[in-house]
N, C-alpha and C positions, 0 to 999 in steps of 0.2 A: 904564552900559551893561553888560549881562551878558556874561560871558566866552563867546567863540565856541565854545570847545571843549565847553561844557556843552550847546549846542544840537545837536551832531552826533548822528546816529542811532546807536544801539548797534550793535555788531558783529553780533549775532544777527539783526538785521533786514536785513542785506545779502543779496543773492541767493546769493552763494557759501556763506555760512554756512547759509542755509536749505536749499540742496541737500545740504550735508554732513549737516545734521540729519535730512533726510528719508531719507538712505541708511541710517541706523541707528535704526530704530524701537525703541521700548521693548519689551523682551521680555514676552510674555504670561505672567502669573502662573500657576504650576502649582498645581492644587488636589489632585493625586494623583501618586504615584510612577509610575503607568502611565497611558497615554492611553486605553486601552480595557479593558473587563473581560476577564480571561483572558490579558492580555499578560504577558510575562516568561518566562524559561526555567524548566523543571521538571526539569532534569537532576539537580540535587542531591537533590531530593525523590525522584526515581526510584531513585537510588543508595541512599539511606537505606532506602527501602522494600524493595529487593532484599536489602540486608544484613540487615535485620530478619527477612525471610522465611528466608534461609539460616541465620541464628542460631536461629530457631525450629525449623527442620528438624533442625539439629544437636542441639539440646537434646532434642527429643522422641524422636529415634532412639537417641541415646546413653544416655538415661535409661531406656530399655527400656519406654517407655509404649506403643509400637507395635512389633509383631513385624517382623523384617526381611523376612519373606515379603510383607508388605503394604506396607511402606515402608522401603527400605534406607537406610542412613546415607549422608551425603555422601561419606565416605571410601570406602565400597564402590563407589559410582557412579564416583568419580574413579579408583579402581583399575581398574575395567572399561574406562573411557575410555582409560587409559594402555595397557592390554593390547591393545585394538583398534587404537589409534593406532600402536603399535610392532609390530603383527603377531604378538603372543604368544598371542592368543586362539585357541581351537579353531574358528575361523571365518575368513572372508575379512577382510583388513584394512579398517579403517574407511574409508579413502579410496576403496576399490573400491565399497563400498556407497553412499558419498556421490556419487561420480561417476555411478553408474548412476541414482540418484534425480534428480540434477540434470539429466541428459540427458533423462529422461522429462518432468520438469516444464517444462523450458525448451522442448522441442519442442512440447509441448501448448500452452504459453502463447503462443509465437510464432505458431503456427497459429491460435489463437483471436484474437489481435490482427489478423492479416491477413484474417480473415473476419468476425469479429463487429463490429469497429469500422466498416468500410465498410457492413455491413448496418444497423447502428444509425443511421449517418448517412443512409442511404437511407430508413429508416423515419421519420426526422425530416423528410425533405424530401418524401416522397411518401405520400399516404394509401393508394394502391394497395398499395405494398410493406408499409406498416404493417398494412393489413388482412389481408394474406396471412400474414405471419410473426409478428405479435404474438400471435395465439392459440396458435401452435405453441410459441413460447418460454415463454409463461405457463403452458402445459400441463405442460412438463417441468421448469421452473425450481424449483418447490417440492419436487420429488422428490429424496430422498437418493440418492447414487450407488449404494449397495448395492441399491437397489430394482430398478435396471435392469442391474446387473452380470451376473446369469445370462443375460439376453438378449444382452448384448454378447459373452459367451463363446460362446453358441450360434451367433451370426452370424459372429464373427471368430476363433474358436479361442482358444488360450492362448499365443500368441506375444507379441511386443512391441506389435503394433497395438492390441489391446484395452486394454492398460495406458495407452498414450498417449491413446487415444480417450476413456477414462473421465475422465482429467484434463482433456482438451480440452472435454468436455461440461460439466464443472463450472466451467470458466473462461468458456465462451462466453456464457452467459446474463447474468451481471453486466456483462460488457463491452458487449454489445449494448444492454442497458437503459440503461447509463450514457451511451453515445454518443447514443442516441435522446433521453434527457433533456437532455443538453448542447446539442442542437440547438435547444432551446426557451429557452436561457439568454439569447440576444440580445434586448434590449429593443426594443419597437416604435419608440422614439425613435431608436435607433441605425440600424435598418433604414430608416426613413423619411428620416433624414438622408443616408444613402448614396444612396438613390434620388433625393433632391432634388439631389444633386451630379452626377447623370448616370450612376450606376453601373448596370450591367446585373444581371440576376438571378444569373448565375454569379459576377459580381464581388462581389455582396452575400454570397453563400454563402461565397466564398473568403476575403474580407477582413473580414467582420463575423461571420457565423454560426459558421464553423469556429473562429476564435480564441476566441469565447465558449464554445464547446463543449469546448475543450481541458481546462479545470480538472476538469470532471465526468468526462471520459474518463480522465484520469489517476487520479482517485479510483477509478473502476471497474477500472483496471488493478491498483491496490493490492489491491482486494477480490478480484479474480480470482486474483492470486498466492497470497493466503491460502487461497482455496478449493482451488487446485491442490495446495498442500502438505497441506491437510486431507484431500484425496481420495487422497493418495499411498499410505497404508496399505491402503485398499480396492483401489486399482489393483494393488498388488503382491501381493495375494492370488491373482491369476490366475497360478498356477504360476511364480512368480518364484524364482530362486535367488540373486539379489543385489539389494541395495537396502536403504535404511534401514527401509522398511516391512516388508520380508521379515525383516530382522534382529529387529525388535521382535516380529513375529508368531511367529517361530521360538523366540525366547526365552520368550515367554508360554506356549508349549506345554510347556516344561520348568520353569515357575514360576521362571524366573530374573528376578526383579523388578529386580535391580540393572542388568541389561542393558536391560530394558524402559525403566526410568527414564532410563538413559543415552541410549538412542535417542530418547526423547521430548525430552530436553533438546537434543540435537543438531538434531533437526527444528525445534524451536521457535527455536533460535538462528539457524539458517540462514534460516528464514522472517522473523525479525525483521531480519536484515541486508538481506534483499531489500526489506523495507518501508522501511528507512532509505534504501536506494538509490532507491526510488521517490519518497520525500519529497524527496531531494536533486534528482532530476530535475524534480519538480513545482516546486520553488523556483526552478530555473534557467529552466524553460520558461514558467512563468506567474508572473513576479515581481509582477504587479499583483493577484494573488488576495488578497482580504481588505483591499485598500487603496482600492478604488473603490466 
């Protein structure tokens, strides 16, 4: 007679062992170091690219291949930055120029957000609103700010209002178009699913359409901030006595290329910091972007 212990079922066949085994499935084999094309950080590559660009700038200027009037050396630009930062330059300190420009750009950007985003949402919800405002926005959107700068001066004078208004107009169009486009981001399956669960029209707009429009609206805000800083120099041409744009324009009149390049670097750096802030806000507000 065979041994009774040999006929007992193995331990893996018991329900407890089966449940334990089901709780730990075998890992999926990875065929690539990244799950999607383009994944991975590019911070190191960006740092190397900037270092190479700075090194090339240093070599070209210090070897005398380009005259300082056309491209000053990094040392000359850094010296001007220190003089403006410490108040030793024959001009206002850098912080006064920076605060004046920040105030104009922020005021125009906030006003554009408060008006353009609701209008874009209304254009996405109503064909009547879209039919009224879409031709007007598309008419002036491709125009460069310098083209309607004389008209703004004639209408509103040379005070602070035309400066802020010029930046406001450059921010308004991309914000309105992004909000309008975002209202179309919600899929018909999401909308029909909400309706099937008894949601009203306003509930669908609030809980389905608006969250779907948020990613594109934030992208429009990033673009609008860039347009605002790009219009800053043109806006401060309107009889400004302080501001980064005014500093650059005043230095260009005297062929002070080192100050011009310093001002351009400051404007670009501040704009890049704003873009990083908008990216952080986008990551916190729409963490599902790119994952669904």
